[in-house]
C-alpha positions in Angstrom: -6.6 3.9 11.8 -9.1 3.3 14.5 -12.8 4.0 14.0 -14.7 6.4 16.2 -15.2 3.6 18.8 -11.5 2.9 18.9 -12.0 -0.5 17.5 -8.9 -1.6 15.4 -10.4 -5.0 14.4 -11.8 -3.7 11.1 -8.5 -2.1 10.1 -6.2 -5.0 11.0 -7.8 -6.9 8.1 -6.8 -4.0 5.9 -3.1 -4.4 6.6 -1.4 -6.0 3.6 1.8 -7.9 3.4 4.3 -6.8 0.8 3.3 -9.6 -1.5 -0.4 -8.6 -1.2 0.4 -4.9 -1.8 2.5 -5.9 -4.9 -0.4 -7.9 -6.2 -3.0 -5.2 -5.5 -0.8 -2.6 -7.3 -0.1 -5.2 -10.0 3.6 -4.5 -9.8 4.2 -8.1 -10.6 2.3 -7.8 -13.9 4.0 -4.7 -15.2 7.2 -6.4 -16.4 9.3 -4.8 -13.6 12.6 -6.6 -12.9 12.0 -6.6 -9.2 8.5 -5.7 -8.0 9.5 -6.0 -4.3 12.3 -3.3 -4.9 9.7 -1.1 -6.6 7.5 -1.3 -3.6 10.4 -0.7 -1.3 11.2 2.5 -3.4 7.7 3.8 -2.9 8.0 3.3 0.9 11.6 4.7 1.1 10.6 7.9 -0.8 7.5 8.4 1.4 5.0 7.8 -1.4 3.5 4.9 0.4 3.0 4.7 4.2 3.5 1.5 6.1 3.8 0.0 9.5 6.3 -2.4 10.9 5.1 -5.1 13.2 7.6 -7.6 14.6 10.0 -6.5 11.9 7.5 -7.2 9.1 6.3 -4.5 6.8 2.5 -4.1 6.6 0.9 -1.6 4.3 -2.6 -0.2 5.1 -5.0 -0.7 2.2 -5.9 3.0 2.6 -2.3 4.0 1.8 -2.5 2.2 -1.5 -5.9 3.8 -2.3 -4.5 7.2 -1.5 -1.4 6.6 -3.6 -3.5 5.6 -6.6 -5.7 8.6 -6.1 -2.7 10.9 -6.1 -1.5 9.4 -9.3 -4.8 9.2 -11.1 -4.9 10.8 -14.5 -8.4 12.2 -15.2 -9.9 12.3 -18.6 -10.3 15.7 -20.2 -13.8 16.5 -21.2 
């Protein structure tokens, strides 16, 4: 997560709370009964990496981008 110089300052800003990750993935807009549980499922099954800091779950933005890329459906053409 550190850049070549070892500076973590740029990546700390890219650590999202669960609520921010839910909003970014739009889980709260998909009509899911419990978006937080859906996010928990993605973490529990290893589909979405995360970090725990002081007992709080933080999700790197790059994990969400990678998850979306893995699930991207490309147009045929």
